[in-house]
N, C-alpha and C positions, 0 to 999 in steps of 0.2 A: 433439346431435340434428341440428343443421345440418350438421355434418361427415359424419354417417352418410348423410343425404339426398344431399349432394353426391357422396359416394363412390359411392353406388348409381346416381346419375344418370350419373356419368362411366363407370361400368362398363357401364351400358345403352348409352350412346353408342358406346363401344368395341366392344361386342358387335355392335351393329347395323352398324357400319362394316365389321367383319370378315366378317359374313355376306353383306353386299351385295358385298363384294370377292371372295367365293368362297373365303375361307380356311376350312379349313386346307389349306396346301400340305404334305401330310403324308407322313411315312414310317410306314406302318400296322403296323409291327412292334411286338409286345408281348413282354415277358420270358416265358420258358417254362422251368419247372423241369426238364423232360425234354429238350427240344429246343434250349434256349438262347434261341430266339425262335420266334414263330409269327405268323401274321397275325391281327390283331384282328378279331373279328366285328363286323358291322354298322357299318363306318366308310365314310365317303365324303368325297371332296375332290379337289383338284387336286394332282398330282405334277409337279414340274418336274425335268427331267434331260435325257436325250437328246431327249425330246420332251415337250411338255406334254399330259398325258392325265388324264381324269377317272377316278378310282380308287374302286372300291366293292367291299366284301366281303359275302358272305352271312352268315347267322346261324351258320354252322359255321366261320367264319374262313377261307373259301376265296374266291379271286378268281374267282368263278363265279356263274352263275345259282343260284337257290335249289333245294335238293334235299331231298326227304323222306328220313328215315333208312330207313324201310321201303320196299323195292323193290316196284314195281308188278308183278304177275304177268305173265309173258310179255315183260318188258323185259330187254334185255341191258345190263349196266352195265360200263363200262370205267373203271377208276381209273388216273389218270395221275400218276406221281410225278416230280418234277424240281425245278429251281431257277427262277431268274427267267425263263429262256426259256419254261418250261412255264407259270409263273404268268401270263405274257403281257405283262410289262412290256417296253417302254413303248407298247403298242398298246391299243386298246379290247378289252374282253372279247369282243365280237363278231368281232374280227379275229384273235383268238388261234388257234393251230393246233389246240387242243382243240375249239373250236367249229367250225372249218372241217372238221376230221376227222369230227366228228359229222354235219354236214350232208352230207358226201360219202358217208358210210356209208349214210345214209338214201337218198340218190340212187341208190346202187348196189344198193339192196335187200339189203344185207348181212345176215348171220345169218337168212336165210330171210324177210326182210321184217319181222323182229321190231322192236319199239320199241327205240330205242338211246338210252342216257343216258351222257354223258361226264362224269366227275367230276374236276375239276382240283384236285389236291393240291399243285401247285407252290408253292414259297415262295422268295423271293429269298434267295440266298446259301447255300442248302442244298447239302450234299454227300451222298454215298451213305449215310453213317452216319445222318444225320438222316432221310433218306428211308426207310431201313430201320426206324428207330424209329417213324416216322409210320405205316408199313405195319402194324407190330405193334399199335399202340395207338389208331389213329384211323381206319384205312381199313375194317377188317372189319365195323364196325357197319353199313356201307352195303351189305354183301353183294355185292361186285363179282364178275362172272364172269371178267373179264380184268384183270390188273394190267400196266400198261405203264410200264417204267422209262425215262424220257427222260434219257439219260446225256450230259452236256456235258463232254467231256474237257478243254475249255479250262481249267476250274478244279476239276471234281469230283475228279480224281485228287489234286491238291494238298490239297484240303480233307479227304481221307481219311487223310492222314498226320499222325501226331503231331509230326513234325519241322517241318511247315509250319503247323500249326494256330495255334500261339502268335503267329506273324507275321501271321496273317490276322484272327483274332478271339479274344478271351479268353472269349467266352460260348458256345463250341461244344463239345459232347461229341464224343469220338472214340475209336477203338479203338487200344489198344496191342498191339504185336506181341511175343510171347514164344515163341521157338521156332516150333512149328507151331500155336500157339493165339493167339487175340486176345481181349482183354478190354476192356469198356467203361470209359472214363475220364470221370468226371463232376466232375473237380476244379474246373470253372468255378463250381460251386455254392458254393465256399468264397471266391469273389471278390465284391466289390461289383458290383452292388447285391443280388445273390442272397443274400449273407451278412448283409444289413441288413433285417430284417423291417419296420421302420418305413418305410424307403425304398420297399420293395416295395408296402406298403399305400398310400402316397401316390400311387405310380404307378398303382395300380388305381383310385383315386378319379379321377385325371386321365383315365384311359382311359374310365371310365364316365360322365364328365361330358359333357354336350352343349354346354358353353360353349366357343365359339371363343376367347374371351379367356384362359380357363384353359389351354387347349391351347397358345396362343401363349406364355404365360409358361413353361410346361413345356418347350417346344421351345427357348426362349431359354436356359433353365437348362442344358439338355442340350448346347447349342452352346458355352456358356461353359465348362462342365465338361470338354468334350471337346477344347477348344482346345489344341493341342500334344500331345495324348495319342497314344500309339502303342503297341499297335495299337488300332483301334476296338473297342468292346464290343458294338456292334450292326452289322448289315450296312448299307451305304450303297448306294443304287440305282446311283450312278455308279461305285462301286468293285467292285460284284458281278461285273462282266464280266471283271475282272482274270485274267490267265492267264500261262502260262510256255511258251516255245518248246520246252521239254524234251519236251513231249507228242508232238512230231513225229518222234522217233527213240527208239531203244532206251534204257532208263535207264542213266545213266552214274555214278550215285552211290547209296550205300546208302539214302538217303532216298527216292529215286524207286523203288528196288526195293521198299521197304517200302510205299510208296503203292500200287503195283500188287498187292502181296500182300494188303493189306487190302481193296482193291477187289474182287479175285477172291473173297475169303471172304464179303464182303457180298452180292455177286450170287448166290453159291451159297446163302446163308442166305435171301435173299428168294425164290429159286426154291422152296426146300423149304417155307418158310412158306406160300407161295401154294398149293402142292400140298396141304398139310395143311388148307387151307380150300377145297379143290375149285375153285380159280381157276387159270386159265392165266396163266403168267408170260411176258412178252415184253420185249424190250429194243430200244430205238432209240438210235443214237448221233447226236447233233445236229452242227451244223457250227460251226467257227470261221470268222471272217470271212476269214482268209487262204486257207482251202480253197476258198471260193466267190468269190474275187475275180475278176471278169470280165477283169481285166488279166493275161493269160497271162505277160507279161514280168515282172510283179511277183512272180508265183508262182515263176517260174523263178529269179529272183534270191534269193528266200528259200530255195528248195531248195538252191541252190548254196552259200549261206552256211552252211546247216545240214549240208551234206554228205549229203543224202538225195535219192532219186529221185522222191518224191512226198510229200504231206502227210497220208497216211492211216495212219500207223503205229498210232496209238491205236485207230482204227476197226477195223483188222484184228485187233489184239490182243484187243479186247473181243469181236469175233466168235469168235475162237478159244476164249476163256474160256467163252462161251455154248454153242458147239457141242459142247464136251466134255461138257456137262451136258444136252444135248438141248434147249437153250433157243433158240427162234427169235429172230433179231436182224435189224434193218434198219439198215444204214449209209446215212444220208441224204446224206453228203458227195459221193460220186461222182455221184449223180443230180442233186443241186442244183448241183454244179459244172458239169455238162453243160448244165443249164438256163440258168445265169448266162452261160456262154460263148455259147450259141446266140442268146440274146436280148439279150446285153450289158446285163444288169440287175444292180443291186446289191441283194442280199437282206439285207444288214446295213446299219444306219446310217440317219440322219435328216438332213434339210436343215440344222437348226440345230446338230447335233453332228458332222456329217460323214458322207457316204455311204461305205460300204465298211468301216466299223468298228463295234464295239459289238454291240448286240443285233439280232435279226431285226426288220426293219420289216414292214409289212403284206404285202408281196410274199413275204418270206421265210416268214412264218407260213402264207400261203396255199399256197405250194409244199410246205412240210413237211406241212401238213394233208392235202393231196391224196395225197402219197406214203404217208403213214401209213395213210390209209384203204384204199388199195390193198393195203398190207401186211397189215392186219388182216383184210380181206375174203379175201385169198388164204390166210391161215392157217386161217380157218374152213372154206373150201372144201376145203383139203387134209385137214383133220381128218375130213371126211365122205367 
């Protein structure tokens, strides 16, 4: 009896200390039998990485404000699909380009002055395969009028190829290429912890628990189990930015040819899926930090090393893929490069992790949000 009371007292003390300290410093990803991982609904806490930011998800597992499933009559809904850049890590929700884009569209009285609602379906680490699966299974219940794919060439291409997937994450679905057809590979479901029902059940209990102490124990267990493991089985905020300089030039290996082939097929499928649901499909290519480095000399050195005249190969190729299908596309890199040059401002990076690298900072999100609002407004005006 005394032991039980002492144990409960110690647990209470630990729980109180963790709550006062603002724990959890969480990675809010949960296992997902379709997508590999997704954002856990209704979680909040501090995330430490490129910047320390308070992280909160809504009841639908989106890093966004709350949204009703049923659309209000007269409101134009824009569903945005993407990875950590779209999700908005590591800035606040209010600073994300989705929120900035929505405010700018209202200011511009876009869509004839109709109400505007931006739904952020971005998830850290996602490639186009997962975004396509999310579109098919999670987006349509919200009845969006426009679907915007925010394509980050820095790692989306690599994440679309079976040749690179195993090196990046063992918990990712992907498409295999066979001749002119592609087929979904969900072999990750045969790997732990997906293949271990008891482990999955315990993880569910931890996720649904409101105890900071239980979450701490679970995180420690995950860290111990993951020590020395390669590759990681869930995305890590600090690894999700990883990329390859191969995106700046024509593909030189069969693996990169395959990545481009799958990417093109996925964009085509998303466009047709959107049309079948009477939604307009648009694409925007985001920026890598090299493209918008305000140090012109640094850009020139990279171009010389790679043997290219500029850093926009992937942007041009995505545009060509889209235009062949009548899909409107916005390449952000040229405009954001011009802005960075004229104002000599870093659009990527944070003071504690280094300016000019990593994810967009608040200035990067603001610039992207403004440009995308102009793009969406222009598309609507052209359609009329």
